[in-house]
N, CA, C and O atoms as a Maestro MAE file, in Angstrom:
{
 s_m_m2io_version
 :::
 2.0.0
}

f_m_ct {
 s_m_title
 :::
 protein
 m_atom[312] {
  # First column is atom index #
  i_m_mmod_type
  r_m_x_coord
  r_m_y_coord
  r_m_z_coord
  i_m_residue_number
  s_m_chain_name
  s_m_pdb_residue_name
  s_m_pdb_atom_name
  i_m_atomic_number
  :::
  1 25 93.650 135.511 73.776 1 A "MET " " N  " 7
  2 3 93.141 136.402 72.762 1 A "MET " " CA " 6
  3 2 91.969 135.725 72.054 1 A "MET " " C  " 6
  4 15 92.136 134.652 71.476 1 A "MET " " O  " 8
  5 25 90.816 136.322 72.091 2 A "ALA " " N  " 7
  6 3 89.637 135.802 71.410 2 A "ALA " " CA " 6
  7 2 89.568 136.361 69.990 2 A "ALA " " C  " 6
  8 15 89.964 137.498 69.735 2 A "ALA " " O  " 8
  9 25 89.060 135.543 69.080 3 A "ILE " " N  " 7
  10 3 88.853 135.996 67.707 3 A "ILE " " CA " 6
  11 2 87.445 135.565 67.261 3 A "ILE " " C  " 6
  12 15 86.817 134.698 67.869 3 A "ILE " " O  " 8
  13 25 86.988 136.183 66.208 4 A "ARG " " N  " 7
  14 3 85.682 135.836 65.655 4 A "ARG " " CA " 6
  15 2 85.844 134.699 64.638 4 A "ARG " " C  " 6
  16 15 86.939 134.444 64.138 4 A "ARG " " O  " 8
  17 25 84.748 134.039 64.355 5 A "ILE " " N  " 7
  18 3 84.786 132.894 63.446 5 A "ILE " " CA " 6
  19 2 85.361 133.283 62.088 5 A "ILE " " C  " 6
  20 15 86.188 132.560 61.533 5 A "ILE " " O  " 8
  21 25 84.923 134.432 61.546 6 A "TYR " " N  " 7
  22 3 85.430 134.819 60.227 6 A "TYR " " CA " 6
  23 2 86.945 135.036 60.256 6 A "TYR " " C  " 6
  24 15 87.621 134.783 59.259 6 A "TYR " " O  " 8
  25 25 87.483 135.499 61.386 7 A "GLU " " N  " 7
  26 3 88.934 135.687 61.513 7 A "GLU " " CA " 6
  27 2 89.655 134.341 61.560 7 A "GLU " " C  " 6
  28 15 90.714 134.173 60.956 7 A "GLU " " O  " 8
  29 25 89.075 133.396 62.275 8 A "ALA " " N  " 7
  30 3 89.678 132.068 62.365 8 A "ALA " " CA " 6
  31 2 89.753 131.415 60.992 8 A "ALA " " C  " 6
  32 15 90.734 130.745 60.672 8 A "ALA " " O  " 8
  33 25 88.727 131.608 60.187 9 A "LEU " " N  " 7
  34 3 88.703 131.007 58.863 9 A "LEU " " CA " 6
  35 2 89.716 131.640 57.905 9 A "LEU " " C  " 6
  36 15 90.010 131.069 56.855 9 A "LEU " " O  " 8
  37 25 90.249 132.809 58.255 10 A "GLN " " N  " 7
  38 3 91.249 133.482 57.430 10 A "GLN " " CA " 6
  39 2 92.676 133.042 57.769 10 A "GLN " " C  " 6
  40 15 93.609 133.371 57.036 10 A "GLN " " O  " 8
  41 25 92.855 132.312 58.854 11 A "LEU " " N  " 7
  42 3 94.192 131.867 59.257 11 A "LEU " " CA " 6
  43 2 94.753 130.888 58.225 11 A "LEU " " C  " 6
  44 15 94.004 130.083 57.671 11 A "LEU " " O  " 8
  45 25 96.067 130.948 57.962 12 A "PRO " " N  " 7
  46 3 96.675 130.056 56.966 12 A "PRO " " CA " 6
  47 2 96.379 128.570 57.226 12 A "PRO " " C  " 6
  48 15 96.173 127.814 56.277 12 A "PRO " " O  " 8
  49 25 96.356 128.153 58.464 13 A "ILE " " N  " 7
  50 3 96.111 126.750 58.800 13 A "ILE " " CA " 6
  51 2 94.701 126.303 58.408 13 A "ILE " " C  " 6
  52 15 94.444 125.111 58.243 13 A "ILE " " O  " 8
  53 25 93.797 127.262 58.262 14 A "MET " " N  " 7
  54 3 92.398 126.959 57.951 14 A "MET " " CA " 6
  55 2 92.079 127.111 56.469 14 A "MET " " C  " 6
  56 15 90.911 127.075 56.083 14 A "MET " " O  " 8
  57 25 93.085 127.276 55.648 15 A "LYS " " N  " 7
  58 3 92.868 127.595 54.239 15 A "LYS " " CA " 6
  59 2 92.069 126.532 53.480 15 A "LYS " " C  " 6
  60 15 91.389 126.864 52.510 15 A "LYS " " O  " 8
  61 25 92.133 125.282 53.891 16 A "GLN " " N  " 7
  62 3 91.371 124.230 53.210 16 A "GLN " " CA " 6
  63 2 90.082 123.880 53.946 16 A "GLN " " C  " 6
  64 15 89.400 122.919 53.588 16 A "GLN " " O  " 8
  65 25 89.751 124.653 54.967 17 A "THR " " N  " 7
  66 3 88.545 124.417 55.752 17 A "THR " " CA " 6
  67 2 87.311 124.811 54.966 17 A "THR " " C  " 6
  68 15 87.310 125.812 54.250 17 A "THR " " O  " 8
  69 25 86.255 124.013 55.105 18 A "LYS " " N  " 7
  70 3 84.984 124.311 54.443 18 A "LYS " " CA " 6
  71 2 83.940 124.593 55.512 18 A "LYS " " C  " 6
  72 15 83.704 123.759 56.387 18 A "LYS " " O  " 8
  73 25 83.321 125.746 55.448 19 A "LEU " " N  " 7
  74 3 82.275 126.129 56.377 19 A "LEU " " CA " 6
  75 2 80.980 125.431 55.979 19 A "LEU " " C  " 6
  76 15 80.524 125.560 54.842 19 A "LEU " " O  " 8
  77 25 80.386 124.689 56.916 20 A "THR " " N  " 7
  78 3 79.123 124.020 56.613 20 A "THR " " CA " 6
  79 2 77.963 124.616 57.397 20 A "THR " " C  " 6
  80 15 76.808 124.264 57.156 20 A "THR " " O  " 8
  81 25 78.251 125.500 58.316 21 A "ALA " " N  " 7
  82 3 77.199 126.159 59.091 21 A "ALA " " CA " 6
  83 2 76.705 127.388 58.331 21 A "ALA " " C  " 6
  84 15 77.278 127.784 57.316 21 A "ALA " " O  " 8
  85 25 75.643 127.974 58.841 22 A "GLU " " N  " 7
  86 3 75.144 129.204 58.232 22 A "GLU " " CA " 6
  87 2 76.143 130.329 58.431 22 A "GLU " " C  " 6
  88 15 76.853 130.377 59.435 22 A "GLU " " O  " 8
  89 25 76.191 131.229 57.467 23 A "LYS " " N  " 7
  90 3 77.138 132.336 57.523 23 A "LYS " " CA " 6
  91 2 76.724 133.423 58.504 23 A "LYS " " C  " 6
  92 15 77.527 134.304 58.813 23 A "LYS " " O  " 8
  93 25 75.486 133.385 59.002 24 A "LYS " " N  " 7
  94 3 75.043 134.441 59.906 24 A "LYS " " CA " 6
  95 2 75.800 134.446 61.232 24 A "LYS " " C  " 6
  96 15 75.754 135.442 61.954 24 A "LYS " " O  " 8
  97 25 76.486 133.377 61.565 25 A "GLY " " N  " 7
  98 3 77.234 133.310 62.816 25 A "GLY " " CA " 6
  99 2 78.704 133.672 62.682 25 A "GLY " " C  " 6
  100 15 79.457 133.535 63.647 25 A "GLY " " O  " 8
  101 25 79.129 134.128 61.516 26 A "LEU " " N  " 7
  102 3 80.554 134.424 61.302 26 A "LEU " " CA " 6
  103 2 81.095 135.513 62.219 26 A "LEU " " C  " 6
  104 15 82.303 135.578 62.447 26 A "LEU " " O  " 8
  105 25 80.231 136.364 62.745 27 A "GLN " " N  " 7
  106 3 80.662 137.440 63.646 27 A "GLN " " CA " 6
  107 2 80.775 136.955 65.102 27 A "GLN " " C  " 6
  108 15 81.250 137.693 65.965 27 A "GLN " " O  " 8
  109 25 80.342 135.722 65.373 28 A "ASN " " N  " 7
  110 3 80.383 135.203 66.743 28 A "ASN " " CA " 6
  111 2 81.815 135.051 67.232 28 A "ASN " " C  " 6
  112 15 82.721 134.720 66.467 28 A "ASN " " O  " 8
  113 25 81.998 135.302 68.536 29 A "TRP " " N  " 7
  114 3 83.295 135.121 69.173 29 A "TRP " " CA " 6
  115 2 83.525 133.645 69.463 29 A "TRP " " C  " 6
  116 15 82.591 132.929 69.821 29 A "TRP " " O  " 8
  117 25 84.747 133.195 69.312 30 A "ILE " " N  " 7
  118 3 85.120 131.823 69.652 30 A "ILE " " CA " 6
  119 2 85.641 131.830 71.079 30 A "ILE " " C  " 6
  120 15 86.594 132.540 71.397 30 A "ILE " " O  " 8
  121 25 85.013 131.040 71.933 31 A "LYS " " N  " 7
  122 3 85.460 130.906 73.321 31 A "LYS " " CA " 6
  123 2 86.338 129.673 73.488 31 A "LYS " " C  " 6
  124 15 87.289 129.681 74.271 31 A "LYS " " O  " 8
  125 25 86.017 128.617 72.751 32 A "TRP " " N  " 7
  126 3 86.723 127.344 72.824 32 A "TRP " " CA " 6
  127 2 86.798 126.745 71.434 32 A "TRP " " C  " 6
  128 15 86.012 127.097 70.555 32 A "TRP " " O  " 8
  129 25 87.733 125.850 71.237 33 A "VAL " " N  " 7
  130 3 87.815 125.090 69.989 33 A "VAL " " CA " 6
  131 2 87.680 123.620 70.349 33 A "VAL " " C  " 6
  132 15 88.337 123.131 71.269 33 A "VAL " " O  " 8
  133 25 86.819 122.919 69.612 34 A "THR " " N  " 7
  134 3 86.615 121.498 69.850 34 A "THR " " CA " 6
  135 2 86.765 120.755 68.530 34 A "THR " " C  " 6
  136 15 86.180 121.134 67.515 34 A "THR " " O  " 8
  137 25 87.557 119.696 68.562 35 A "ILE " " N  " 7
  138 3 87.715 118.832 67.401 35 A "ILE " " CA " 6
  139 2 87.022 117.522 67.738 35 A "ILE " " C  " 6
  140 15 87.342 116.874 68.735 35 A "ILE " " O  " 8
  141 25 86.073 117.140 66.901 36 A "VAL " " N  " 7
  142 3 85.267 115.950 67.152 36 A "VAL " " CA " 6
  143 2 85.564 114.896 66.097 36 A "VAL " " C  " 6
  144 15 85.513 115.174 64.899 36 A "VAL " " O  " 8
  145 25 85.870 113.703 66.540 37 A "GLU " " N  " 7
  146 3 86.116 112.584 65.640 37 A "GLU " " CA " 6
  147 2 84.914 111.657 65.552 37 A "GLU " " C  " 6
  148 15 84.713 111.006 64.526 37 A "GLU " " O  " 8
  149 25 84.119 111.585 66.598 38 A "VAL " " N  " 7
  150 3 82.979 110.668 66.653 38 A "VAL " " CA " 6
  151 2 81.706 111.494 66.621 38 A "VAL " " C  " 6
  152 15 81.537 112.408 67.429 38 A "VAL " " O  " 8
  153 25 80.815 111.182 65.701 39 A "ILE " " N  " 7
  154 3 79.630 111.999 65.479 39 A "ILE " " CA " 6
  155 2 78.778 112.167 66.733 39 A "ILE " " C  " 6
  156 15 78.206 113.240 66.925 39 A "ILE " " O  " 8
  157 25 78.670 111.173 67.580 40 A "GLU " " N  " 7
  158 3 77.862 111.263 68.791 40 A "GLU " " CA " 6
  159 2 78.528 112.092 69.883 40 A "GLU " " C  " 6
  160 15 77.918 112.355 70.920 40 A "GLU " " O  " 8
  161 25 79.749 112.496 69.665 41 A "ASP " " N  " 7
  162 3 80.526 113.201 70.679 41 A "ASP " " CA " 6
  163 2 80.150 114.675 70.803 41 A "ASP " " C  " 6
  164 15 80.756 115.384 71.606 41 A "ASP " " O  " 8
  165 25 79.183 115.157 70.044 42 A "ILE " " N  " 7
  166 3 78.840 116.576 70.053 42 A "ILE " " CA " 6
  167 2 78.128 117.009 71.322 42 A "ILE " " C  " 6
  168 15 77.969 118.208 71.551 42 A "ILE " " O  " 8
  169 25 77.696 116.074 72.152 43 A "TYR " " N  " 7
  170 3 76.939 116.427 73.349 43 A "TYR " " CA " 6
  171 2 77.777 117.153 74.393 43 A "TYR " " C  " 6
  172 15 77.220 117.712 75.338 43 A "TYR " " O  " 8
  173 25 79.068 117.159 74.254 44 A "ARG " " N  " 7
  174 3 79.907 117.896 75.208 44 A "ARG " " CA " 6
  175 2 80.109 119.355 74.800 44 A "ARG " " C  " 6
  176 15 80.770 120.110 75.512 44 A "ARG " " O  " 8
  177 25 79.545 119.752 73.664 45 A "LEU " " N  " 7
  178 3 79.698 121.124 73.178 45 A "LEU " " CA " 6
  179 2 78.950 122.121 74.048 45 A "LEU " " C  " 6
  180 15 77.917 121.809 74.640 45 A "LEU " " O  " 8
  181 25 79.500 123.329 74.107 46 A "GLN " " N  " 7
  182 3 78.872 124.415 74.849 46 A "GLN " " CA " 6
  183 2 78.840 125.660 73.969 46 A "GLN " " C  " 6
  184 15 79.536 125.732 72.956 46 A "GLN " " O  " 8
  185 25 78.029 126.635 74.361 47 A "ASP " " N  " 7
  186 3 77.946 127.883 73.600 47 A "ASP " " CA " 6
  187 2 79.329 128.491 73.424 47 A "ASP " " C  " 6
  188 15 80.146 128.477 74.344 47 A "ASP " " O  " 8
  189 25 79.583 129.023 72.237 48 A "GLY " " N  " 7
  190 3 80.842 129.694 71.962 48 A "GLY " " CA " 6
  191 2 81.947 128.776 71.478 48 A "GLY " " C  " 6
  192 15 83.071 129.228 71.257 48 A "GLY " " O  " 8
  193 25 81.652 127.497 71.308 49 A "GLU " " N  " 7
  194 3 82.677 126.574 70.832 49 A "GLU " " CA " 6
  195 2 82.740 126.597 69.309 49 A "GLU " " C  " 6
  196 15 81.713 126.654 68.632 49 A "GLU " " O  " 8
  197 25 83.927 126.553 68.795 50 A "PHE " " N  " 7
  198 3 84.189 126.475 67.361 50 A "PHE " " CA " 6
  199 2 84.439 125.007 67.066 50 A "PHE " " C  " 6
  200 15 85.471 124.459 67.453 50 A "PHE " " O  " 8
  201 25 83.511 124.377 66.390 51 A "LEU " " N  " 7
  202 3 83.575 122.942 66.143 51 A "LEU " " CA " 6
  203 2 84.301 122.645 64.851 51 A "LEU " " C  " 6
  204 15 83.939 123.151 63.790 51 A "LEU " " O  " 8
  205 25 85.328 121.822 64.948 52 A "ILE " " N  " 7
  206 3 86.074 121.355 63.788 52 A "ILE " " CA " 6
  207 2 85.890 119.845 63.731 52 A "ILE " " C  " 6
  208 15 86.130 119.149 64.717 52 A "ILE " " O  " 8
  209 25 85.470 119.345 62.593 53 A "THR " " N  " 7
  210 3 85.301 117.910 62.440 53 A "THR " " CA " 6
  211 2 86.222 117.395 61.349 53 A "THR " " C  " 6
  212 15 86.503 118.095 60.376 53 A "THR " " O  " 8
  213 25 86.688 116.171 61.518 54 A "THR " " N  " 7
  214 3 87.541 115.542 60.515 54 A "THR " " CA " 6
  215 2 87.124 114.090 60.337 54 A "THR " " C  " 6
  216 15 86.673 113.443 61.282 54 A "THR " " O  " 8
  217 25 87.277 113.591 59.134 55 A "GLY " " N  " 7
  218 3 87.059 112.172 58.898 55 A "GLY " " CA " 6
  219 2 85.625 111.713 58.800 55 A "GLY " " C  " 6
  220 15 85.379 110.509 58.726 55 A "GLY " " O  " 8
  221 25 84.680 112.610 58.795 56 A "PHE " " N  " 7
  222 3 83.289 112.179 58.715 56 A "PHE " " CA " 6
  223 2 82.837 111.864 57.292 56 A "PHE " " C  " 6
  224 15 81.961 111.021 57.099 56 A "PHE " " O  " 8
  225 25 83.404 112.507 56.322 57 A "GLY " " N  " 7
  226 3 82.931 112.357 54.955 57 A "GLY " " CA " 6
  227 2 81.549 112.971 54.786 57 A "GLY " " C  " 6
  228 15 80.750 112.516 53.968 57 A "GLY " " O  " 8
  229 25 81.280 114.003 55.564 58 A "LEU " " N  " 7
  230 3 79.947 114.605 55.552 58 A "LEU " " CA " 6
  231 2 79.599 115.237 54.215 58 A "LEU " " C  " 6
  232 15 78.427 115.292 53.843 58 A "LEU " " O  " 8
  233 25 80.584 115.704 53.501 59 A "GLY " " N  " 7
  234 3 80.321 116.333 52.211 59 A "GLY " " CA " 6
  235 2 79.833 115.344 51.167 59 A "GLY " " C  " 6
  236 15 79.049 115.704 50.289 59 A "GLY " " O  " 8
  237 25 80.286 114.115 51.254 60 A "GLU " " N  " 7
  238 3 79.916 113.102 50.268 60 A "GLU " " CA " 6
  239 2 78.711 112.282 50.703 60 A "GLU " " C  " 6
  240 15 78.059 111.667 49.859 60 A "GLU " " O  " 8
  241 25 78.395 112.252 51.988 61 A "ASN " " N  " 7
  242 3 77.336 111.398 52.504 61 A "ASN " " CA " 6
  243 2 76.199 112.252 53.068 61 A "ASN " " C  " 6
  244 15 76.260 112.700 54.213 61 A "ASN " " O  " 8
  245 25 75.176 112.470 52.265 62 A "THR " " N  " 7
  246 3 74.064 113.338 52.646 62 A "THR " " CA " 6
  247 2 73.359 112.830 53.903 62 A "THR " " C  " 6
  248 15 72.996 113.624 54.771 62 A "THR " " O  " 8
  249 25 73.164 111.528 54.009 63 A "GLU " " N  " 7
  250 3 72.481 110.947 55.174 63 A "GLU " " CA " 6
  251 2 73.265 111.224 56.462 63 A "GLU " " C  " 6
  252 15 72.686 111.614 57.476 63 A "GLU " " O  " 8
  253 25 74.584 111.020 56.411 64 A "LYS " " N  " 7
  254 3 75.425 111.271 57.575 64 A "LYS " " CA " 6
  255 2 75.406 112.758 57.953 64 A "LYS " " C  " 6
  256 15 75.365 113.112 59.131 64 A "LYS " " O  " 8
  257 25 75.437 113.608 56.938 65 A "ARG " " N  " 7
  258 3 75.432 115.051 57.187 65 A "ARG " " CA " 6
  259 2 74.117 115.482 57.835 65 A "ARG " " C  " 6
  260 15 74.130 116.278 58.774 65 A "ARG " " O  " 8
  261 25 72.988 114.974 57.354 66 A "LYS " " N  " 7
  262 3 71.695 115.310 57.950 66 A "LYS " " CA " 6
  263 2 71.620 114.825 59.392 66 A "LYS " " C  " 6
  264 15 71.074 115.517 60.251 66 A "LYS " " O  " 8
  265 25 72.162 113.642 59.662 67 A "GLU " " N  " 7
  266 3 72.184 113.117 61.033 67 A "GLU " " CA " 6
  267 2 73.003 114.036 61.944 67 A "GLU " " C  " 6
  268 15 72.597 114.342 63.065 67 A "GLU " " O  " 8
  269 25 74.160 114.467 61.442 68 A "PHE " " N  " 7
  270 3 75.033 115.346 62.214 68 A "PHE " " CA " 6
  271 2 74.350 116.683 62.484 68 A "PHE " " C  " 6
  272 15 74.397 117.188 63.606 68 A "PHE " " O  " 8
  273 25 73.710 117.264 61.454 69 A "GLU " " N  " 7
  274 3 73.001 118.536 61.618 69 A "GLU " " CA " 6
  275 2 71.843 118.395 62.609 69 A "GLU " " C  " 6
  276 15 71.579 119.306 63.394 69 A "GLU " " O  " 8
  277 25 71.158 117.257 62.569 70 A "LYS " " N  " 7
  278 3 70.062 116.995 63.500 70 A "LYS " " CA " 6
  279 2 70.581 116.939 64.940 70 A "LYS " " C  " 6
  280 15 69.971 117.506 65.847 70 A "LYS " " O  " 8
  281 25 71.705 116.257 65.144 71 A "LEU " " N  " 7
  282 3 72.302 116.187 66.479 71 A "LEU " " CA " 6
  283 2 72.695 117.581 66.978 71 A "LEU " " C  " 6
  284 15 72.442 117.926 68.133 71 A "LEU " " O  " 8
  285 25 73.312 118.374 66.105 72 A "LEU " " N  " 7
  286 3 73.707 119.729 66.501 72 A "LEU " " CA " 6
  287 2 72.494 120.589 66.826 72 A "LEU " " C  " 6
  288 15 72.491 121.330 67.809 72 A "LEU " " O  " 8
  289 25 71.473 120.485 66.000 73 A "SER " " N  " 7
  290 3 70.256 121.263 66.209 73 A "SER " " CA " 6
  291 2 69.596 120.871 67.527 73 A "SER " " C  " 6
  292 15 69.165 121.742 68.283 73 A "SER " " O  " 8
  293 25 69.511 119.585 67.808 74 A "ALA " " N  " 7
  294 3 68.911 119.102 69.056 74 A "ALA " " CA " 6
  295 2 69.732 119.577 70.249 74 A "ALA " " C  " 6
  296 15 69.177 119.935 71.287 74 A "ALA " " O  " 8
  297 25 71.042 119.578 70.100 75 A "HIS " " N  " 7
  298 3 71.933 120.015 71.182 75 A "HIS " " CA " 6
  299 2 71.718 121.497 71.485 75 A "HIS " " C  " 6
  300 15 71.748 121.903 72.647 75 A "HIS " " O  " 8
  301 25 71.504 122.293 70.461 76 A "ASN " " N  " 7
  302 3 71.309 123.733 70.653 76 A "ASN " " CA " 6
  303 2 70.025 124.060 71.405 76 A "ASN " " C  " 6
  304 15 69.903 125.150 71.964 76 A "ASN " " O  " 8
  305 25 69.075 123.149 71.429 77 A "ARG " " N  " 7
  306 3 67.820 123.380 72.134 77 A "ARG " " CA " 6
  307 2 67.895 122.946 73.595 77 A "ARG " " C  " 6
  308 15 66.973 123.214 74.366 77 A "ARG " " O  " 8
  309 25 68.976 122.283 73.982 78 A "LEU " " N  " 7
  310 3 69.103 121.811 75.371 78 A "LEU " " CA " 6
  311 2 69.330 122.955 76.327 78 A "LEU " " C  " 6
  312 15 69.458 122.736 77.532 78 A "LEU " " O  " 8
  :::
 }
 m_bond[311] {
  # First column is bond index #
  i_m_from
  i_m_to
  i_m_order
  :::
  1 1 2 1
  2 2 3 1
  3 3 4 2
  4 3 5 1
  5 5 6 1
  6 6 7 1
  7 7 8 2
  8 7 9 1
  9 9 10 1
  10 10 11 1
  11 11 12 2
  12 11 13 1
  13 13 14 1
  14 14 15 1
  15 15 16 2
  16 15 17 1
  17 17 18 1
  18 18 19 1
  19 19 20 2
  20 19 21 1
  21 21 22 1
  22 22 23 1
  23 23 24 2
  24 23 25 1
  25 25 26 1
  26 26 27 1
  27 27 28 2
  28 27 29 1
  29 29 30 1
  30 30 31 1
  31 31 32 2
  32 31 33 1
  33 33 34 1
  34 34 35 1
  35 35 36 2
  36 35 37 1
  37 37 38 1
  38 38 39 1
  39 39 40 2
  40 39 41 1
  41 41 42 1
  42 42 43 1
  43 43 44 2
  44 43 45 1
  45 45 46 1
  46 46 47 1
  47 47 48 2
  48 47 49 1
  49 49 50 1
  50 50 51 1
  51 51 52 2
  52 51 53 1
  53 53 54 1
  54 54 55 1
  55 55 56 2
  56 55 57 1
  57 57 58 1
  58 58 59 1
  59 59 60 2
  60 59 61 1
  61 61 62 1
  62 62 63 1
  63 63 64 2
  64 63 65 1
  65 65 66 1
  66 66 67 1
  67 67 68 2
  68 67 69 1
  69 69 70 1
  70 70 71 1
  71 71 72 2
  72 71 73 1
  73 73 74 1
  74 74 75 1
  75 75 76 2
  76 75 77 1
  77 77 78 1
  78 78 79 1
  79 79 80 2
  80 79 81 1
  81 81 82 1
  82 82 83 1
  83 83 84 2
  84 83 85 1
  85 85 86 1
  86 86 87 1
  87 87 88 2
  88 87 89 1
  89 89 90 1
  90 90 91 1
  91 91 92 2
  92 91 93 1
  93 93 94 1
  94 94 95 1
  95 95 96 2
  96 95 97 1
  97 97 98 1
  98 98 99 1
  99 99 100 2
  100 99 101 1
  101 101 102 1
  102 102 103 1
  103 103 104 2
  104 103 105 1
  105 105 106 1
  106 106 107 1
  107 107 108 2
  108 107 109 1
  109 109 110 1
  110 110 111 1
  111 111 112 2
  112 111 113 1
  113 113 114 1
  114 114 115 1
  115 115 116 2
  116 115 117 1
  117 117 118 1
  118 118 119 1
  119 119 120 2
  120 119 121 1
  121 121 122 1
  122 122 123 1
  123 123 124 2
  124 123 125 1
  125 125 126 1
  126 126 127 1
  127 127 128 2
  128 127 129 1
  129 129 130 1
  130 130 131 1
  131 131 132 2
  132 131 133 1
  133 133 134 1
  134 134 135 1
  135 135 136 2
  136 135 137 1
  137 137 138 1
  138 138 139 1
  139 139 140 2
  140 139 141 1
  141 141 142 1
  142 142 143 1
  143 143 144 2
  144 143 145 1
  145 145 146 1
  146 146 147 1
  147 147 148 2
  148 147 149 1
  149 149 150 1
  150 150 151 1
  151 151 152 2
  152 151 153 1
  153 153 154 1
  154 154 155 1
  155 155 156 2
  156 155 157 1
  157 157 158 1
  158 158 159 1
  159 159 160 2
  160 159 161 1
  161 161 162 1
  162 162 163 1
  163 163 164 2
  164 163 165 1
  165 165 166 1
  166 166 167 1
  167 167 168 2
  168 167 169 1
  169 169 170 1
  170 170 171 1
  171 171 172 2
  172 171 173 1
  173 173 174 1
  174 174 175 1
  175 175 176 2
  176 175 177 1
  177 177 178 1
  178 178 179 1
  179 179 180 2
  180 179 181 1
  181 181 182 1
  182 182 183 1
  183 183 184 2
  184 183 185 1
  185 185 186 1
  186 186 187 1
  187 187 188 2
  188 187 189 1
  189 189 190 1
  190 190 191 1
  191 191 192 2
  192 191 193 1
  193 193 194 1
  194 194 195 1
  195 195 196 2
  196 195 197 1
  197 197 198 1
  198 198 199 1
  199 199 200 2
  200 199 201 1
  201 201 202 1
  202 202 203 1
  203 203 204 2
  204 203 205 1
  205 205 206 1
  206 206 207 1
  207 207 208 2
  208 207 209 1
  209 209 210 1
  210 210 211 1
  211 211 212 2
  212 211 213 1
  213 213 214 1
  214 214 215 1
  215 215 216 2
  216 215 217 1
  217 217 218 1
  218 218 219 1
  219 219 220 2
  220 219 221 1
  221 221 222 1
  222 222 223 1
  223 223 224 2
  224 223 225 1
  225 225 226 1
  226 226 227 1
  227 227 228 2
  228 227 229 1
  229 229 230 1
  230 230 231 1
  231 231 232 2
  232 231 233 1
  233 233 234 1
  234 234 235 1
  235 235 236 2
  236 235 237 1
  237 237 238 1
  238 238 239 1
  239 239 240 2
  240 239 241 1
  241 241 242 1
  242 242 243 1
  243 243 244 2
  244 243 245 1
  245 245 246 1
  246 246 247 1
  247 247 248 2
  248 247 249 1
  249 249 250 1
  250 250 251 1
  251 251 252 2
  252 251 253 1
  253 253 254 1
  254 254 255 1
  255 255 256 2
  256 255 257 1
  257 257 258 1
  258 258 259 1
  259 259 260 2
  260 259 261 1
  261 261 262 1
  262 262 263 1
  263 263 264 2
  264 263 265 1
  265 265 266 1
  266 266 267 1
  267 267 268 2
  268 267 269 1
  269 269 270 1
  270 270 271 1
  271 271 272 2
  272 271 273 1
  273 273 274 1
  274 274 275 1
  275 275 276 2
  276 275 277 1
  277 277 278 1
  278 278 279 1
  279 279 280 2
  280 279 281 1
  281 281 282 1
  282 282 283 1
  283 283 284 2
  284 283 285 1
  285 285 286 1
  286 286 287 1
  287 287 288 2
  288 287 289 1
  289 289 290 1
  290 290 291 1
  291 291 292 2
  292 291 293 1
  293 293 294 1
  294 294 295 1
  295 295 296 2
  296 295 297 1
  297 297 298 1
  298 298 299 1
  299 299 300 2
  300 299 301 1
  301 301 302 1
  302 302 303 1
  303 303 304 2
  304 303 305 1
  305 305 306 1
  306 306 307 1
  307 307 308 2
  308 307 309 1
  309 309 310 1
  310 310 311 1
  311 311 312 2
  :::
 }
}
């Protein structure tokens, strides 16, 4: 069963989840779910993946967050 991103964010398990991507993609369908622990590990991502990250401290570390966003942006152009 496929669900959209906005539906996934409404699930009880996701109640403490913080969306850091743009809201314009909330209607996108989730094909896969990927949990990434290592920031450089994003290169295995494919279109339609719902990326969940833990342990990065991206909210508190602006430099780390910009690096992560840069990696994601570069990956999307591949």
